[in-house]
KEKE-3310 file (N, C-alpha, C; in steps of 0.2 Angstrom, whole numbers, plus 5000, padded with zeros to 4 digits):
npx = (4725:4741:4750:4765:4781:4794:4806:4802:4797:4808:4816:4821:4827:4832:4828:4834:4835:4840:4839:4839:4849:4845:4846:4837:4835:4827:4820:4814:4806:4793:4784:4789:4790:4801:4812:4829:4840:4853:4854:4847:4856:4868:4863:4860:4872:4878:4870:4873:4887:4886:4880:4889:4899:4894:4895:4885:4875:4867:4860:4853:4840:4833:4821:4806:4797:4779:4771:4780:4796:4808:4810:4821:4833:4830:4822:4817:4825:4836:4832:4830:4843:4848:4861:4870:4868:4877:4886:4877:4873:4885:4888:4878:4880:4893:4893:4882:4887:4897:4890:4884:4895:4899:4888:4889:4901:4900:4898:4885:4870:4861:4844:4833:4817:4804:4792:4778:4783:4799:4812:4825:4838:4833:4831:4844:4849:4841:4846:4859:4857:4858:4848:4831:4814:4798:4783:4767:4764:4774:4783:4795:4808:4822:4824:4833:4837:4825:4827:4838:4851:4864:4865:4868:4875:4878:4871:4874:4884:4878:4866:4868:4874:4864:4853:4859:4868:4861:4848:4849:4854:4842:4833:4840:4842:4829:4821:4808:4794:4794:4785:4779:4778:4786:4798:4801:4803:4814:4824:4826:4821:4819:4808:4790:4776:4760:4755:4750:4757:4770:4778:4778:4783:4796:4801:4802:4811:4822:4824:4827:4840:4847:4848:4858:4875:4884:4898:4901:4891:4896:4908:4903:4896:4907:4914:4905:4902:4915:4918:4916:4927:4937:4948:4945:4954:4959:4947:4945:4955:4952:4940:4945:4953:4943:4935:4944:4947:4934:4933:4939:4930:4918:4905:4907:4912:4901:4891:4896:4896:4882:4877:4882:4876:4863:4854:4847:4858:4865:4869:4881:4886:4900)
npy = (5091:5096:5096:5086:5092:5096:5092:5083:5073:5068:5063:5050:5046:5034:5017:5005:4988:4973:4956:4939:4936:4943:4959:4973:4987:5002:5014:5029:5041:5044:5055:5061:5052:5044:5050:5055:5065:5075:5071:5059:5051:5050:5044:5032:5027:5026:5015:5005:5003:4999:4987:4980:4978:4969:4953:4944:4946:4939:4941:4955:4966:4978:4991:5001:5014:5018:5023:5020:5013:5020:5036:5042:5056:5070:5081:5093:5098:5100:5111:5121:5123:5131:5140:5133:5120:5110:5108:5103:5091:5084:5082:5073:5062:5056:5049:5041:5033:5027:5018:5010:5003:4996:4988:4980:4973:4966:4950:4945:4942:4954:4959:4968:4975:4979:4992:5002:5018:5017:5026:5035:5037:5026:5016:5014:5009:4997:4990:4988:4979:4961:4953:4955:4958:4962:4971:4970:4983:4991:5005:5009:5020:5028:5041:5052:5060:5068:5078:5084:5078:5066:5048:5042:5032:5019:5014:5016:5007:4994:4993:4991:4978:4971:4972:4974:4984:4992:4992:4998:5010:5015:5015:5024:5036:5040:5039:5033:5025:5009:4996:4982:4969:4971:4974:4962:4954:4960:4957:4966:4964:4950:4943:4945:4949:4949:4964:4963:4952:4954:4957:4945:4936:4942:4940:4926:4923:4930:4923:4910:4913:4917:4906:4900:4896:4908:4913:4907:4912:4925:4924:4919:4931:4940:4933:4933:4947:4951:4945:4951:4958:4950:4938:4922:4913:4920:4921:4907:4904:4912:4906:4894:4898:4903:4892:4883:4890:4890:4877:4875:4879:4879:4877:4871:4858:4854:4854:4844:4833:4832:4829:4816:4810:4811:4821:4838:4851:4861:4876:4888:4900:4901)
npz = (4962:4958:4942:4939:4940:4927:4932:4942:4934:4927:4937:4938:4925:4919:4923:4933:4937:4945:4946:4950:4940:4929:4922:4920:4911:4909:4899:4905:4902:4899:4896:4885:4876:4879:4874:4873:4883:4890:4904:4904:4896:4903:4914:4908:4904:4917:4922:4913:4915:4928:4927:4918:4927:4936:4941:4943:4933:4920:4908:4899:4898:4888:4888:4887:4896:4896:4881:4871:4865:4863:4857:4851:4850:4861:4853:4856:4866:4858:4850:4859:4863:4853:4846:4853:4851:4845:4856:4865:4859:4858:4871:4874:4864:4867:4880:4876:4866:4873:4881:4871:4866:4877:4880:4869:4871:4883:4891:4893:4885:4876:4876:4866:4870:4862:4858:4852:4847:4839:4836:4828:4839:4846:4837:4834:4847:4847:4836:4841:4851:4855:4852:4847:4852:4847:4849:4840:4837:4834:4827:4817:4813:4806:4805:4807:4795:4795:4803:4798:4800:4802:4807:4824:4837:4832:4822:4808:4807:4811:4804:4789:4790:4794:4785:4773:4761:4751:4755:4768:4764:4759:4770:4779:4772:4767:4778:4781:4788:4796:4799:4810:4803:4792:4798:4804:4793:4787:4796:4806:4818:4829:4832:4832:4842:4849:4856:4870:4874:4875:4886:4893:4884:4882:4895:4896:4887:4892:4904:4899:4893:4904:4911:4904:4897:4901:4899:4887:4879:4878:4871:4859:4855:4853:4843:4832:4830:4827:4815:4803:4800:4799:4790:4783:4788:4800:4807:4810:4818:4829:4833:4837:4848:4856:4858:4865:4876:4882:4885:4897:4906:4920:4915:4903:4907:4914:4904:4896:4905:4908:4895:4893:4904:4900:4903:4907:4906:4920:4920:4926:4923:4923)
capx = (4732:4745:4754:4772:4786:4798:4811:4800:4796:4814:4820:4824:4826:4833:4827:4838:4833:4844:4836:4839:4853:4843:4847:4832:4837:4821:4820:4809:4804:4787:4781:4792:4791:4808:4818:4835:4843:4860:4853:4846:4862:4872:4860:4860:4879:4879:4867:4876:4893:4885:4878:4895:4904:4890:4896:4878:4871:4868:4856:4851:4834:4832:4814:4804:4791:4774:4769:4785:4802:4812:4809:4827:4835:4825:4823:4815:4831:4841:4829:4831:4850:4850:4868:4874:4866:4883:4889:4872:4873:4892:4887:4874:4883:4899:4891:4878:4892:4901:4885:4883:4901:4899:4883:4891:4907:4899:4897:4878:4866:4856:4838:4828:4810:4802:4785:4777:4788:4806:4814:4832:4843:4829:4833:4851:4849:4838:4851:4865:4856:4860:4841:4825:4807:4794:4776:4765:4762:4780:4784:4802:4810:4829:4822:4838:4836:4820:4829:4844:4857:4866:4864:4873:4873:4881:4866:4877:4887:4873:4860:4870:4876:4857:4848:4862:4870:4856:4842:4851:4853:4834:4830:4843:4841:4822:4818:4801:4792:4794:4780:4781:4779:4792:4804:4803:4805:4820:4828:4827:4819:4819:4801:4785:4771:4754:4757:4748:4761:4777:4782:4779:4788:4803:4803:4803:4818:4827:4825:4831:4847:4850:4850:4863:4882:4886:4904:4901:4887:4900:4913:4899:4895:4913:4916:4900:4903:4922:4919:4916:4933:4942:4949:4943:4960:4959:4941:4946:4960:4948:4936:4949:4955:4937:4933:4949:4945:4927:4934:4942:4925:4914:4899:4909:4912:4894:4887:4898:4893:4875:4876:4884:4871:4857:4850:4848:4863:4863:4875:4881:4889:4907)
capy = (5089:5099:5092:5085:5097:5092:5089:5077:5067:5066:5061:5044:5045:5027:5013:4998:4982:4967:4951:4932:4936:4947:4966:4976:4994:5004:5021:5031:5048:5043:5061:5063:5045:5042:5054:5055:5071:5074:5067:5052:5047:5049:5038:5026:5025:5023:5009:5000:5002:4995:4980:4977:4976:4965:4946:4940:4948:4934:4943:4962:4968:4985:4992:5008:5015:5021:5021:5019:5011:5026:5040:5046:5061:5075:5087:5100:5101:5103:5117:5125:5125:5135:5140:5129:5113:5106:5106:5098:5085:5081:5080:5067:5057:5053:5044:5036:5028:5023:5013:5005:4999:4992:4983:4975:4970:4962:4943:4944:4943:4959:4959:4974:4973:4985:4993:5009:5021:5016:5031:5038:5033:5020:5011:5012:5004:4991:4986:4986:4973:4955:4950:4960:4955:4968:4971:4971:4990:4995:5009:5010:5025:5030:5048:5057:5065:5072:5084:5087:5076:5059:5044:5040:5026:5013:5012:5015:5000:4989:4993:4987:4971:4967:4972:4975:4991:4996:4993:5002:5017:5017:5016:5030:5042:5042:5039:5030:5021:5002:4993:4976:4964:4972:4974:4955:4952:4963:4955:4971:4961:4942:4940:4949:4946:4954:4969:4960:4946:4956:4957:4938:4933:4944:4937:4919:4923:4932:4918:4905:4915:4918:4899:4897:4897:4915:4914:4905:4917:4931:4922:4919:4938:4943:4930:4935:4954:4953:4941:4955:4961:4944:4933:4915:4910:4924:4919:4900:4905:4915:4901:4889:4900:4903:4885:4880:4894:4888:4870:4876:4882:4875:4876:4866:4852:4852:4852:4837:4828:4832:4826:4809:4807:4812:4826:4845:4854:4866:4880:4893:4906:4902)
capz = (4962:4952:4937:4941:4936:4923:4936:4945:4929:4925:4942:4936:4917:4917:4929:4933:4941:4944:4950:4947:4934:4924:4922:4916:4910:4906:4898:4909:4901:4895:4894:4879:4872:4881:4870:4878:4884:4894:4910:4902:4893:4909:4918:4904:4905:4923:4922:4909:4918:4934:4924:4916:4932:4940:4939:4944:4928:4914:4903:4900:4894:4887:4887:4888:4899:4893:4875:4866:4867:4863:4851:4849:4854:4863:4848:4859:4869:4853:4848:4865:4864:4848:4843:4857:4849:4844:4862:4868:4855:4860:4878:4873:4860:4870:4885:4873:4862:4878:4883:4866:4866:4883:4879:4864:4874:4889:4889:4894:4879:4877:4872:4866:4870:4858:4857:4850:4843:4840:4831:4829:4843:4848:4832:4835:4852:4845:4832:4845:4855:4852:4850:4848:4852:4846:4849:4834:4836:4833:4821:4817:4808:4808:4807:4807:4790:4796:4807:4794:4802:4801:4813:4829:4841:4829:4817:4802:4808:4812:4798:4783:4792:4795:4779:4766:4760:4747:4759:4773:4761:4759:4777:4782:4768:4767:4785:4780:4794:4795:4804:4813:4799:4788:4802:4805:4786:4785:4801:4811:4824:4828:4833:4833:4846:4851:4862:4876:4876:4874:4892:4895:4879:4884:4901:4895:4883:4897:4909:4896:4892:4911:4913:4899:4898:4900:4896:4880:4875:4877:4866:4853:4853:4851:4837:4827:4829:4824:4809:4797:4799:4799:4785:4785:4793:4806:4811:4812:4824:4834:4835:4840:4854:4860:4860:4870:4883:4884:4887:4903:4911:4924:4911:4898:4911:4916:4898:4894:4909:4907:4889:4894:4908:4896:4907:4905:4910:4925:4919:4932:4920:4925)
cpx = (4736:4749:4761:4776:4790:4804:4809:4799:4802:4819:4824:4823:4828:4832:4831:4836:4837:4841:4837:4843:4851:4843:4842:4833:4831:4822:4814:4808:4798:4783:4783:4794:4798:4813:4823:4838:4850:4859:4851:4852:4867:4869:4860:4868:4881:4876:4871:4883:4892:4884:4884:4899:4900:4891:4890:4874:4872:4864:4854:4845:4833:4824:4812:4797:4786:4772:4774:4792:4807:4812:4815:4829:4830:4826:4821:4821:4836:4839:4831:4838:4852:4857:4872:4872:4872:4886:4884:4873:4880:4891:4882:4877:4888:4897:4886:4882:4895:4896:4884:4889:4901:4894:4885:4897:4905:4896:4889:4875:4862:4850:4835:4821:4806:4794:4784:4782:4795:4810:4821:4836:4840:4831:4840:4852:4846:4842:4857:4864:4857:4853:4836:4819:4803:4787:4773:4763:4768:4780:4791:4804:4817:4828:4827:4838:4830:4821:4836:4850:4858:4865:4870:4871:4874:4876:4869:4882:4883:4869:4863:4872:4869:4853:4852:4863:4864:4850:4843:4851:4846:4832:4833:4842:4833:4818:4810:4800:4792:4790:4782:4783:4785:4798:4806:4806:4812:4826:4830:4825:4819:4812:4796:4779:4766:4757:4756:4753:4768:4781:4783:4784:4795:4805:4805:4810:4823:4829:4829:4838:4850:4852:4855:4870:4884:4892:4904:4897:4892:4905:4909:4898:4901:4915:4911:4901:4910:4922:4919:4922:4939:4942:4946:4948:4960:4953:4942:4950:4956:4943:4939:4951:4949:4935:4938:4948:4939:4928:4936:4937:4921:4908:4901:4909:4905:4890:4889:4895:4886:4873:4877:4878:4864:4852:4851:4853:4861:4869:4875:4885:4896:4911)
cpy = (5093:5094:5091:5090:5093:5089:5083:5071:5065:5064:5055:5042:5038:5023:5007:4994:4976:4962:4944:4932:4940:4955:4969:4984:4997:5012:5024:5039:5048:5049:5064:5057:5043:5044:5055:5062:5070:5070:5060:5048:5046:5044:5032:5023:5023:5016:5004:4998:4998:4988:4976:4974:4970:4957:4942:4941:4943:4936:4951:4963:4975:4986:5000:5009:5019:5019:5020:5016:5017:5030:5045:5051:5066:5081:5093:5103:5104:5110:5122:5128:5130:5135:5135:5121:5108:5103:5101:5091:5081:5078:5073:5061:5053:5048:5039:5031:5024:5017:5008:5001:4994:4986:4978:4971:4965:4955:4942:4946:4949:4959:4966:4972:4980:4986:5000:5012:5019:5020:5033:5034:5027:5015:5009:5007:4997:4987:4984:4980:4967:4952:4955:4957:4962:4966:4972:4978:4994:4999:5011:5015:5028:5038:5054:5063:5070:5079:5087:5084:5069:5055:5044:5033:5019:5011:5011:5009:4994:4988:4989:4980:4967:4966:4973:4982:4995:4997:4998:5009:5020:5019:5023:5036:5044:5042:5037:5026:5014:4999:4985:4971:4965:4972:4967:4953:4954:4960:4961:4969:4953:4939:4946:4946:4951:4958:4966:4955:4948:4955:4949:4935:4935:4941:4930:4919:4925:4926:4912:4907:4915:4911:4896:4898:4904:4917:4912:4910:4923:4930:4922:4926:4941:4940:4933:4943:4955:4949:4945:4958:4956:4941:4927:4912:4913:4921:4912:4900:4908:4910:4896:4892:4901:4896:4882:4884:4892:4881:4870:4878:4877:4873:4871:4859:4849:4850:4845:4832:4827:4828:4818:4806:4808:4816:4833:4847:4860:4871:4886:4899:4907:4896)
cpz = (4956:4948:4940:4937:4932:4927:4940:4940:4927:4931:4941:4929:4915:4924:4928:4938:4940:4949:4946:4940:4929:4926:4918:4917:4906:4905:4901:4908:4897:4892:4887:4875:4873:4877:4875:4877:4888:4900:4909:4900:4899:4913:4915:4905:4911:4924:4919:4912:4924:4932:4922:4921:4937:4938:4939:4937:4922:4908:4904:4895:4894:4885:4888:4891:4895:4886:4870:4869:4868:4856:4849:4853:4856:4859:4851:4863:4864:4851:4853:4865:4858:4845:4847:4856:4848:4851:4866:4865:4857:4867:4878:4870:4864:4875:4881:4869:4867:4880:4877:4865:4871:4882:4874:4866:4879:4887:4889:4888:4881:4873:4872:4865:4868:4857:4855:4846:4844:4834:4833:4833:4846:4843:4833:4841:4851:4841:4836:4849:4851:4849:4851:4847:4851:4846:4842:4832:4835:4826:4821:4811:4810:4809:4807:4801:4791:4800:4804:4797:4800:4807:4818:4832:4838:4823:4810:4801:4807:4806:4792:4784:4792:4789:4773:4765:4756:4751:4765:4770:4761:4765:4780:4778:4768:4773:4785:4787:4792:4801:4805:4808:4794:4792:4803:4798:4785:4790:4806:4818:4823:4829:4834:4837:4847:4857:4869:4879:4876:4880:4894:4890:4880:4890:4900:4891:4888:4902:4906:4895:4899:4913:4909:4901:4896:4896:4888:4876:4873:4871:4859:4850:4850:4844:4831:4825:4825:4817:4803:4795:4799:4792:4788:4790:4800:4810:4813:4818:4830:4837:4839:4847:4859:4863:4866:4877:4886:4887:4894:4908:4914:4919:4906:4901:4912:4910:4896:4898:4908:4900:4890:4899:4906:4901:4905:4909:4915:4925:4925:4929:4922:4922)
residu = (MET:SER:ALA:PRO:THR:SER:ALA:ALA:VAL:ASP:GLU:HIS:PRO:ILE:ARG:LEU:ASP:ILE:ALA:GLU:GLY:ILE:ALA:ARG:ILE:ARG:PHE:ASN:ARG:PRO:HIS:VAL:LEU:ASN:ALA:ILE:ASN:GLU:ALA:ALA:VAL:LEU:ALA:LEU:LYS:ALA:ALA:VAL:ASP:GLN:VAL:ALA:LYS:ASP:GLU:SER:VAL:ARG:VAL:VAL:VAL:LEU:SER:GLY:GLU:GLY:ARG:ALA:PHE:MET:ALA:GLY:GLY:ASP:VAL:GLY:ARG:PHE:HIS:GLU:ALA:GLY:ARG:ASP:ALA:PRO:LYS:VAL:VAL:SER:ALA:ILE:ILE:ASP:PRO:PHE:HIS:HIS:ALA:ILE:VAL:SER:LEU:ALA:ALA:MET:PRO:ALA:PRO:VAL:ILE:ALA:CYS:LEU:HIS:GLY:ALA:VAL:ALA:GLY:ALA:GLY:VAL:SER:VAL:ALA:LEU:ALA:ALA:ASP:LEU:ALA:ILE:ALA:ALA:ASP:ASP:ILE:LYS:MET:THR:LEU:ALA:TYR:THR:ARG:ILE:GLY:THR:SER:PRO:ASP:GLY:SER:SER:THR:PHE:SER:LEU:PRO:ARG:VAL:VAL:GLY:LEU:ARG:LYS:ALA:MET:GLU:ILE:ALA:LEU:LEU:SER:ASP:THR:VAL:GLU:ALA:ALA:GLU:ALA:LEU:ARG:LEU:GLY:LEU:VAL:ASN:LYS:VAL:VAL:PRO:ALA:ALA:ASP:LEU:GLN:GLY:GLU:THR:ASP:ALA:LEU:ALA:LYS:ARG:LEU:ALA:ALA:GLY:PRO:THR:LEU:ALA:TYR:GLY:ARG:ILE:LYS:HIS:LEU:LEU:ARG:ALA:SER:PHE:ASN:HIS:SER:LEU:SER:ASP:GLN:LEU:ASN:ALA:GLU:ARG:ASP:ALA:PHE:ILE:ALA:SER:ALA:GLY:THR:HIS:ASP:PHE:ALA:GLU:GLY:ALA:THR:ALA:PHE:VAL:GLU:LYS:ARG:ALA:PRO:ARG:PHE:GLN:GLY:ARG)
# end
């Protein structure tokens, strides 16, 4: 049997599956550790746009096929482009950034399910997610300085907010590898589990969030992400507005009723 052609292996560089309120977006270029090229980012943008418009989606899970979550940009493609590398990079970055902004803005919580290599843009995606679960075999490196460039995908926004400015400088400038235990200590991930348990742990968290109050989750995401740019007074005003808006939802009424009736709430995400 002949080996698959590059066109065949890249036929579906991003896999999207939506079922029971959970959207699963999977990087699917395992032959290059899911490194992204033009086709992959356009497929990612299309998948994220579809998820953002789907009102049935209550949680999003990002993961990678094969031995890695995602090993960043396809450096081989950059090398191949030669003097046209700036054009190729621009064609990749613009839809990539569109996807990052959309993931941050959507009300559904976004979980990064990490294993193996998490490098370059893979770190950016992991940091852009709301929560991250990692297998104990992850190796994270921002990696951009290894090829003589600066980061993209919002990592320069997310990283100092997660680990502080001085540590962010170290991670970004030196591009050293951060393994699972250190990633957990620094807050780069929320939880580390044995590699064999990663899928089960991720599914359990996704199902828990899918059963929760999606609109409230969205308001929490917005409040927390905007808080760094607000004064205390502005943040209090935003909290007031979000609480009042939440008070008019079905889920708030259900939550209050369930509290009074001493039972578990049955949220519908509306």
